[in-house]
N, C-alpha and C positions, 0 to 999 in steps of 0.2 A: 503493499500500498503504500503510497507517495502522498507528501503534504506539499501545499507551496507556501512556504517561507521569506521573506525579508532581508537577503544579505546583503550587507554594501548598498542599501538603493534602491536593491534590483532585486524583483519577485522570480524567487526558484525553485524548481521540484525538488524535494531531498526523499527521501525513504523515511516512515513514519520513527525508526528509533534515531533517525537523526534527527529529524526535527526534537523531541523528545529530550537527546541531549543537548540541542543546543540550548532550548527553553530552560532545560537543569543550571546547565551552566553562566547562562545571563541571570538566573534566580540567585543563585552562590556568589554569581560576582555584588550582584545589590544587594544580597544580605550583609557580606561583609563588608561593603563601602557601607553601610550602614550601623555596621557593629564597630568599625574603625572610626567612623563622628562619635561616635557614643564614648569609647574607651581609647582617646588618646594618651600614646604612653610617654609621649613629653608636656611637659607646662609649657607656660608660656617663655617664662623666661629663658628654658631648653632650647626653646626655638629662635632665639634669639643668639645665643650664644653658639648655637650649631652652625657648623658649614655645610653649604647646601654647593657641591664641588658639582659642577657642571650644569648648574642651572642658570638659563641666561636671565640676565635681572637689567632693567631700561636702566636706564643712567640715575634717572629720579627713584627709582628703586633703592638702588645699590648707594645714594649720597643718605636718603632717610637711612636704608640698615647699618651704614659707617657713623651718623647721627646719633642713631640708637643705641649703638655699643659702645663709644667714646661716652656718652652719658652711662651706662652701665657701668662700666670700668671708673670712673670717677665715684658714682654712688658709693659702690663695692668699696676702693680708696676711703672714702672717709666713713666706712664700717667699722666699731671696734674689734681688734683682733681678735677675740670667740666667733663672731659672727662671721670675719674674716677666714677664718681659719676651717667654720663649717662651709664655709660657699667652696673653696679649695678641695676640702675631702671631697665633695659632694660632686664638683663639676671637673677640677682638675687631675683628683687622685680615679675619678668615677665609681667611687664607695658606693655601695647601696645604704638605703637607709638605716638597715637592720645593723650595716656593718657600724656604721655611724654610732648608733645606737651602745654597741658594744663598746665603743671607746669611749665617750662623755656618759655608761654607768646609767643609760636610761633607754624608754621604752623605741621601738623602730616608732609608733606612734609619737611620740613627745618629738622626737626631729622631725618627723614631715610635717606637725605644728610649727615648729621652729622654723623650717622653710618657707612652710606657706606665708608666714608673716614675714619674713624678707622678702619673698617674691611680690606680696604686695607693697611692702612701704617702697624695693628697687625699682615695679611698675611704673610707681608715679613719675621716678626719676629718668624713664625710659621712652613713656608715650607721650 
């Protein structure tokens, strides 16, 4: 049995199994995109710090990003030593919140709350 599907803007006739596979793949991609939208692994702060190698940006985007990074660097430099160390452990040394919590002798949740508060304070300096 053949079914007509739209592929790259053209209607084509394919076996029902192929049409079912394409539909299932489309649904999987949509679900994954939706899930990614709900569960971003990086905070706004991490996104500003991350390097998008190979991504093409307009001159305006690049300029704005560089200004934000410079503002972020200045804001981090103004933090007290303990908060600077916390930022360094998380983003320079790439330790998990659990690992940082063990170093400080506190829970992962306590580190998460401290970082969230730092993000909120720094965000106002960056954006």
